[in-house]
C-alpha atoms as one frame of an Amber mdcrd trajectory, in Angstrom:
protein
 223.747  52.399   6.752 222.949  48.968   5.392 222.999  50.023   1.750 225.313
  49.633  -1.172 225.692  51.526  -4.412 225.474  50.265  -7.961 225.632  51.593
 -11.494 222.252  50.291 -12.671 219.540  52.843 -13.336 218.242  55.484 -15.707
 221.171  57.853 -15.128 224.900  57.494 -14.655 226.438  57.572 -11.194 225.812
  55.622  -7.990 222.361  54.336  -7.155 221.442  53.326  -3.603 220.500  49.695
  -3.178 219.070  48.358   0.083 221.345  45.635   1.425 219.570  42.255   1.578
 216.530  43.674  -0.263 213.420  45.588   0.799 212.450  42.772   3.190 215.091
  44.128   5.573 213.108  47.386   5.731 209.757  45.697   6.310 210.927  43.107
   8.836 211.194  45.506  11.835 207.786  46.979  10.961 206.129  43.549  11.101
 207.138  42.724  14.663 204.902  42.632  17.728 202.005  40.905  15.980 201.666
  43.415  13.120 202.184  40.642  10.542 199.085  38.828  11.822 196.997  41.950
  11.237 198.060  42.459   7.602 195.343  41.163   5.291 195.794  40.645   1.559
 193.301  39.673  -1.120 190.436  41.583   0.538 188.131  43.613  -1.732 187.045
  46.733   0.200 183.461  47.750  -0.637 182.656  50.431   1.944 184.178  52.891
   4.400 181.971  54.413   7.094 183.541  57.383   8.822 182.590  60.396  10.911
 180.109  58.531  13.114 179.560  59.480  16.739 182.677  58.638  18.689 184.922
  58.960  15.631 186.852  56.197  13.991 186.122  54.301  10.783 184.506  51.021
   9.795 185.849  49.227   6.707 183.634  46.599   5.067 184.995  43.933   2.690
 183.209  41.816   0.092 184.158  38.677   2.020 182.125  39.899   5.024 185.158
  41.031   7.003 184.493  44.193   9.015 187.411  46.190  10.429 186.928  48.911
  13.036 189.757  51.367  13.552 190.544  54.775  14.999 191.386  56.069  11.523
 191.586  54.888   7.915 194.161  55.888   5.307 192.945  55.264   1.733 195.740
  54.662  -0.802 193.850  53.188  -3.748 194.918  54.144  -7.300 193.539  57.425
  -8.591 191.429  55.702 -11.250 189.703  53.542  -8.617 189.071  56.594  -6.431
 187.553  58.534  -9.326 185.363  55.585 -10.265 184.011  55.507  -6.717 183.343
  59.188  -6.007 183.292  61.324  -9.176 179.804  61.816 -10.677 179.356  60.455
 -14.192 176.771  61.109 -16.909 174.031  58.494 -17.199 173.584  56.526 -20.407
 170.433  58.556 -21.167 172.448  61.778 -21.065 171.172  62.947 -17.681 173.434
  63.828 -14.762 174.723  60.912 -12.749 174.146  60.625  -9.018 177.693  59.579
  -8.268 180.392  57.050  -8.988 178.355  54.144  -7.687 181.069  51.508  -8.108
 184.068  50.399  -6.137 184.406  51.747  -2.587 181.315  53.412  -1.102 182.127
  56.257   1.278 179.500  56.856   3.951 178.752  59.709   4.274 179.770  60.767
   0.716 182.972  62.756   0.544 182.466  66.549   0.742 182.007  68.309  -2.640
 185.365  70.192  -2.417 187.166  66.863  -1.927 185.331  65.266  -4.862 186.132
  68.305  -7.047 189.798  68.035  -6.130 189.868  64.319  -6.979 188.121  64.984
 -10.297 190.682  67.672 -11.195 193.684  65.421 -10.675 194.999  63.722 -13.803
 197.506  60.976 -14.380 200.464  61.584 -16.597 201.275  59.203 -19.425 204.595
  57.383 -19.531 205.395  54.308 -21.566 208.351  52.007 -21.949 208.554  50.026
 -25.160 211.027  47.128 -25.055 212.113  45.846 -28.467 214.288  42.776 -28.938
 216.283  42.161 -32.130 218.228  39.435 -33.840 221.415  41.458 -33.361 222.480
  44.758 -31.811 222.904  47.632 -34.290 223.657  50.340 -31.726 226.865  51.275
 -29.845 227.694  49.558 -26.556 226.559  52.421 -24.337 223.997  52.539 -21.483
 221.620  54.841 -23.359 221.351  56.813 -26.556 219.169  59.737 -27.559 217.955
  59.809 -31.157 216.318  62.599 -33.144 214.535  62.505 -36.493 213.414  65.221
 -38.884 209.987  66.746 -38.369 207.814  65.906 -41.414 205.998  68.475 -43.519
 202.705  66.587 -43.085 201.330  64.945 -39.915 202.486  61.385 -39.317 200.098
  58.477 -39.129 199.000  57.789 -35.542 200.385  57.082 -33.088 203.074  59.740
 -33.557 205.865  59.021 -31.046 207.521  62.379 -31.602 210.826  63.664 -32.948
 213.173  62.605 -30.094 213.330  59.440 -27.995 215.693  58.279 -25.273 216.546
  54.596 -25.699 218.074  52.442 -22.964 220.367  49.594 -23.919 219.128  46.791
 -21.662 221.967  44.527 -22.755 224.664  46.996 -21.649 227.161  45.369 -19.311
 225.500  41.940 -19.592 227.797  39.596 -21.505 225.745  37.509 -23.892 222.553
  39.365 -23.046 219.733  39.564 -25.565 219.875  42.673 -27.793 217.047  44.796
 -26.353 216.383  48.519 -26.739 213.851  50.191 -24.453 212.194  53.357 -25.753
 211.016  55.873 -23.136 207.883  57.696 -24.285 206.816  60.665 -22.186 204.677
  63.783 -22.584 202.735  64.124 -25.828 204.390  61.057 -27.333 203.088  58.874
 -24.495 199.641  60.481 -24.544 199.284  59.748 -28.261 200.013  56.047 -27.702
 197.328  55.574 -25.018 194.843  53.029 -26.326 196.966  52.112 -29.354 197.639
  48.424 -29.870 201.045  46.912 -29.133 201.486  46.330 -32.854 200.807  49.987
 -33.671 203.215  51.231 -30.993 205.853  48.736 -32.146 205.514  49.880 -35.749
 205.743  53.563 -34.734 208.921  53.091 -32.679 210.565  50.976 -35.382 209.706
  53.642 -37.961 211.308  56.222 -35.673 214.497  54.134 -35.493 214.565  53.728
 -39.266 214.263  57.492 -39.810 216.608  58.533 -37.016 219.343  56.169 -38.233
 219.002  57.203 -41.863 217.121  54.150 -43.023 213.573  53.744 -44.300 212.565
  55.851 -47.276 215.792  57.850 -47.047 217.832  54.764 -47.776 220.632  53.361
 -45.627 221.029  50.493 -43.201 218.105  48.115 -42.746 217.300  47.236 -39.136
 217.707  43.625 -38.019 214.485  41.733 -37.475 212.516  42.774 -34.391 211.817
  39.538 -32.527 209.708  40.786 -29.638 207.913  43.793 -28.171 206.496  44.698
 -24.765 204.573  47.929 -24.074 203.874  49.092 -20.519 200.404  50.478 -19.839
 200.644  51.806 -16.293 198.387  54.809 -16.955 195.734  52.711 -18.697
């Protein structure tokens, strides 16, 4: 109830949209004074837990101290690892702990730290390329494949198959923009590469997949802009 369906999304078919936006979901949760207890812009530096009587004490850099019956920590994995996973010292000796970010007192149990250290983040990148003119069919998405070379490609190698989304589909007069979805090994190989290098690699893929480049054929229109997401970095 209270939702509509639309055609926008990564796949065909209906997609649920919350009527009136996500604020309609949050509004009932913020009643009865809850809104006044929501604090933003606070940098948490320490969490004391397991003291006599139970509960938790959260300390912020601003001096704010919050006492509660329990504490749920939902920081990004990278921040959690930085805080609790031991690191090697610059002199090559074993580190005593994370030492930065949130300090847990007492330190988290070794099995918990080992579990956090074993968790990895997957790599997934979207590369949005704008052009002077569209050179692809008016479809929501298109999958392209290129030949696998005899010798390794210059890094970063974005692979042999890419799913592109046509961001201008259904938008009359919209800018011609293709969005490449890089996942798996292709995304991993682009981690740390500059925007220019990723742009060049995806354009080279398009040239090869469409029969252009060294094989001859249609020349791509000028690429006028590029944006690379870096969520896993």
